[in-house]
C-alpha positions as CSV (number, residue, x, y, z in Angstrom):
1,M,6.4,19.9,1.3
2,P,3.3,18.1,2.6
3,L,4.5,15.1,4.5
4,Y,1.1,14.1,5.8
5,K,1.9,11.5,8.4
6,T,4.7,9.4,9.8
7,I,4.0,6.3,11.7
8,T,6.7,4.4,13.6
9,V,5.3,0.8,13.7
10,N,8.3,-0.5,15.6
11,P,12.0,0.4,15.8
12,A,12.7,-1.2,12.4
13,T,9.5,-0.3,10.6
14,K,8.2,3.1,9.5
15,V,5.3,4.4,7.3
16,L,5.3,7.7,5.6
17,I,2.3,9.3,3.9
18,W,2.4,12.2,1.4
19,K,-0.6,14.4,0.4
20,I,0.0,15.4,-3.2
21,E,-0.7,19.1,-3.5
22,E,2.2,20.2,-5.7
23,S,2.4,20.3,-9.5
24,F,4.5,17.8,-11.3
25,E,7.1,20.5,-12.0
26,E,7.3,21.4,-8.3
27,L,7.7,17.7,-7.3
28,S,10.4,17.2,-9.9
29,D,12.5,20.0,-8.5
30,G,15.6,18.6,-6.7
31,I,14.8,14.9,-7.7
32,S,17.2,12.9,-9.8
33,L,15.7,9.9,-11.6
34,T,17.4,6.9,-13.1
35,M,17.0,6.7,-16.9
36,H,14.6,3.8,-16.4
37,C,12.3,5.8,-14.1
38,R,12.6,8.9,-16.3
39,N,11.3,6.9,-19.2
40,R,8.6,5.5,-17.0
41,V,7.3,8.8,-15.8
42,D,7.6,10.4,-19.3
43,G,5.4,7.6,-20.6
44,M,2.6,8.3,-18.2
45,S,-0.4,10.1,-19.7
46,S,-2.1,10.8,-16.4
47,D,-0.9,13.9,-14.5
48,I,-2.0,12.4,-11.1
49,H,0.0,9.3,-11.8
50,R,3.1,11.3,-12.7
51,R,2.7,13.4,-9.5
52,G,2.1,10.3,-7.5
53,F,5.3,8.7,-8.9
54,M,7.4,11.8,-8.0
55,S,5.8,12.2,-4.6
56,V,7.1,8.7,-3.7
57,R,10.6,10.0,-4.5
58,H,10.2,12.7,-1.9
59,L,9.1,10.1,0.6
60,L,12.3,8.2,-0.2
61,K,14.3,11.4,0.3
62,E,12.7,11.9,3.7
63,Q,14.4,8.7,4.7
64,G,17.8,9.5,3.1
65,Y,17.2,7.5,-0.1
66,T,17.2,8.5,-3.8
67,D,15.6,7.0,-6.8
68,H,19.0,5.4,-7.5
69,D,18.8,3.3,-4.3
70,L,15.5,1.7,-5.6
71,F,15.3,-1.2,-8.0
72,Y,12.6,-3.7,-9.0
73,D,12.9,-7.5,-9.4
74,E,11.4,-9.6,-12.2
75,K,8.1,-9.8,-10.4
76,G,7.9,-6.0,-10.2
77,K,8.5,-5.9,-6.5
78,P,10.6,-2.9,-5.3
79,H,13.8,-3.3,-3.3
80,L,16.4,-1.0,-1.7
81,K,20.0,-1.6,-2.4
82,D,20.9,-1.5,1.3
83,G,18.7,-4.5,2.0
84,M,15.8,-2.7,3.7
85,K,12.4,-3.9,2.6
86,I,10.1,-1.4,1.0
87,S,6.5,-1.3,-0.4
88,I,5.0,1.6,-2.3
89,T,1.5,2.9,-3.1
90,H,-0.3,5.9,-4.4
91,S,-4.0,6.7,-5.0
92,F,-5.3,10.0,-6.3
93,I,-4.0,12.7,-3.8
94,F,-2.1,10.4,-1.5
95,S,1.0,8.3,-1.7
96,A,2.9,6.2,0.9
97,I,5.8,4.0,1.6
98,V,6.6,1.5,4.3
99,L,10.2,0.6,5.2
100,S,11.2,-2.3,7.4
101,S,13.9,-4.8,8.1
102,S,11.1,-7.4,7.6
103,E,8.8,-8.2,4.6
104,V,6.1,-5.5,4.3
105,G,3.3,-4.4,2.1
106,I,1.2,-1.2,1.9
107,D,-1.8,0.1,0.1
108,I,-4.0,3.2,-0.1
109,E,-7.5,3.1,-1.4
110,K,-10.2,5.8,-2.0
111,Q,-13.4,4.8,-0.3
112,R,-15.9,4.3,-3.1
113,P,-19.3,2.5,-3.2
114,K,-18.4,0.5,-6.2
115,I,-16.4,-1.8,-4.0
116,L,-19.8,-3.3,-2.9
117,R,-20.3,-4.6,-6.5
118,I,-16.9,-6.3,-6.7
119,A,-16.6,-7.6,-3.2
120,H,-17.6,-11.1,-4.1
121,K,-14.4,-11.4,-6.2
122,F,-12.1,-11.0,-3.2
123,T,-14.0,-11.9,0.0
124,P,-17.1,-13.7,1.2
125,I,-19.5,-10.7,1.3
126,E,-21.9,-12.5,3.7
127,E,-19.4,-11.8,6.5
128,Y,-20.2,-8.1,6.3
129,R,-24.0,-8.0,5.9
130,T,-24.5,-7.6,9.6
131,L,-23.0,-4.1,9.6
132,A,-25.4,-1.2,10.3
133,N,-25.4,0.4,6.9
134,E,-23.8,0.5,3.4
135,D,-21.3,3.1,4.4
136,A,-19.9,0.8,7.2
137,I,-19.9,-2.1,4.8
138,M,-18.0,0.0,2.2
139,R,-15.4,1.1,4.8
140,K,-14.9,-2.5,6.0
141,L,-14.6,-3.9,2.5
142,T,-12.1,-1.2,1.6
143,I,-9.9,-2.2,4.6
144,V,-10.1,-5.9,3.6
145,W,-9.2,-5.1,0.0
146,G,-6.3,-2.9,1.1
147,A,-5.1,-5.6,3.5
148,K,-5.2,-8.2,0.7
149,E,-3.4,-5.8,-1.7
150,S,-0.7,-5.2,1.0
151,L,-0.2,-9.0,1.5
152,Y,-0.2,-9.6,-2.2
153,K,2.6,-7.1,-2.6
154,S,4.6,-8.6,0.2
155,F,4.1,-12.2,-0.7
156,A,4.8,-11.4,-4.4
157,E,4.0,-14.7,-6.1
158,K,2.1,-14.8,-9.4
159,G,-1.1,-16.8,-9.2
160,V,-2.1,-15.8,-5.7
161,S,-5.9,-15.3,-5.5
162,F,-7.3,-12.7,-3.2
163,L,-10.4,-14.8,-2.7
164,Q,-8.8,-18.3,-2.4
165,N,-5.3,-17.7,-0.9
166,I,-5.5,-14.6,1.3
167,Y,-7.5,-14.6,4.5
168,V,-8.0,-11.5,6.7
169,E,-9.2,-12.2,10.3
170,D,-12.4,-10.2,11.2
171,F,-11.9,-7.0,13.1
172,L,-13.7,-4.0,14.6
173,F,-13.0,-0.5,13.3
174,E,-11.8,0.6,16.6
175,D,-9.2,-2.2,16.7
176,G,-7.0,-0.5,14.1
177,S,-5.4,-3.8,13.3
178,T,-5.9,-7.4,12.6
179,T,-4.0,-10.5,11.5
180,A,-4.0,-12.2,8.1
181,D,-2.3,-15.0,6.2
182,V,-1.4,-16.0,2.7
183,S,-1.5,-19.7,1.8
184,F,-0.2,-20.7,-1.6
185,E,1.4,-23.8,-3.1
186,G,2.3,-25.2,0.4
187,K,3.8,-21.9,1.6
188,I,2.0,-20.1,4.5
189,E,2.9,-16.6,5.7
190,K,1.2,-14.9,8.6
191,Y,1.0,-11.1,8.9
192,H,0.0,-8.3,11.3
193,V,-2.1,-5.7,9.4
194,W,-2.9,-2.2,10.5
195,F,-5.4,0.3,9.0
196,L,-6.3,3.9,9.3
197,E,-8.9,6.1,7.6
198,F,-8.5,9.8,6.6
199,E,-10.1,12.2,4.2
200,G,-12.2,9.5,2.5
201,F,-9.2,7.2,2.0
202,T,-8.0,4.0,3.7
203,C,-4.4,3.1,4.3
204,T,-3.4,-0.5,5.2
205,Y,0.0,-1.9,5.8
206,A,1.2,-5.4,6.6
207,L,4.2,-6.7,8.4
208,I,5.2,-10.4,8.3
209,L,5.1,-12.2,11.6
210,N,8.5,-14.0,12.0
């Protein structure tokens, strides 16, 4: 079972990353799904999406949870029945969860040049033109996008704009972290954001600053 990485952020927050190498049948072995989730996975046409969905259940199992402990609210945000906060992501061959006693969000993105074409939709691209080359710009934009995805998942309010409402403080690659905030309809939340890169992917996760 390829548990790829475990990160203990603090005593109450943990990140688990899975590298999806098994078949859907192998990932299904020993996993019990709720009827709702069984219908969801049966309705997926993409094999990698089905495998990603099941790999998340193995990550839950690593922490002593089952699919029956997980539920989603009306906004589509996941929750655990014991009150622990959770966020979920999967992209191609990787999936991840973050668990915490505080509000959290997580995202994994494949590093792809196409992000250069859509950057203006989620961040002021001028901020990154001083970087040495397009590869560095792509990497930095992927971190910013992932950070904003993580914050969006945690904040969980419809209407939040990546460009207008979520701000990520500038950072150096070697920092490994930054801060960010979401400001929407008079509500402001501040977060600590961490990032790591591996095998052409970027993982970001955000923890609310109380």
